[in-house]
C-alpha angles and dihedrals in degrees: 000000000000121000110214091331096290099132128280119337131224120257114249119193136170127210115190119221129229130045122337106313119245114236134194133199111230139171111277130225093266125063112271093010123125129188135190114233135178110262124223135175118236097259100035123125112248111209141146142108134301114212117200118189121183119223113280112279093005134105121221118219113196144166094228143313123243140170125213132196107213130186109195140179121203121190110205094224085059094040113180094022109105125195108213113212093167124036119164126163134201118188109222104181138004122233114301141100136284123216098162137026114291131193123215121191117217138181136188101190118215096326112190102240094177097171123069123233110261137181108194139162097270103009140048127195113193143167122214139177106220120198115197127189105195118213130191106221102014140052116291121250108241129177128177124209114197123217132182124230129200128179126211132215103220096187119047115233110281092212112053109157124192120248117239122173140158124214133175154136114252112266090349112066136007122173135166123206130193132189119192094232143002101220123064137177116230094261095043129118124239108223124183149119138246117214121199109211097167128013120179099144126071107254114199100187144336130220139178123222134195108219128190121207119197119193121189136177129005139262115349089358095056115125127188121195126180128190134176110241098180139008121194128178112224100174136026116189138025118312123215131219112283094022120137122206119198121225123209118164123170114214099195098084093059134083099246134157129197118271109274119204123194097334105200087331088289110096149355132211118198134175131216138189106224118198111203127189120189121197128206091269090056093250112150127219118188144172125189132200127191118240129190119234126197137175122240100172138026 
């Protein structure tokens, strides 16, 4: 590896301490790319060793070696500008020179990483360990090591009301839908029923969608993006008045995150159940209801 063309660079490696490190496969920075990263919970100690090895046959003069734990948010309309909400430093070595490989232990003890890692449409929240070898008259050697953070809710929400709503078109359609609860963990099952109280249009089929809405920025720089995470057909054919259709949708197969509200005053991520009815003329009737998602295991 060559930093800015100034000759060969040292090798910088990190080994994490403790038992075998959990890993997770996540979406990378480029479309279609995935990467495997070490996985930490939000209050876990991050510790290990940094190994710095100078280029073969070379000595490395430096003004110090340090490691930083950074929590950063990048809005894609401000790409390259990171907002640091965590910035912690550990000095590993004072000024000197390296002629052979050297190992430096480090520890960030029970840092409160309150926000989860997230790769969205218009925003990215990431955590990195950054090792910097400072040099006096040349560019510094810098290497980032990504890690992924997830936070758990140990106690399920005490208040978890059911969702009951009516929707209709005057003198044409009147339905009532009910979901057993409004808050779900990421491996939960959505259970409910759809009641047809009045049907005077020819319904062809009915489906339920999980939609994610991501809001970033404020004021003139506010961006809202919605995408459909899942689509599941719950009825095929015309219903009749008085009919009841059961709903049972498993969440575990889908790429969901918890609901995020006002993360560092930068973004929100919300989820909705969207009930869609399609008639024989391909007209679509829909009603959506927000649900709250939380994580109860890594």
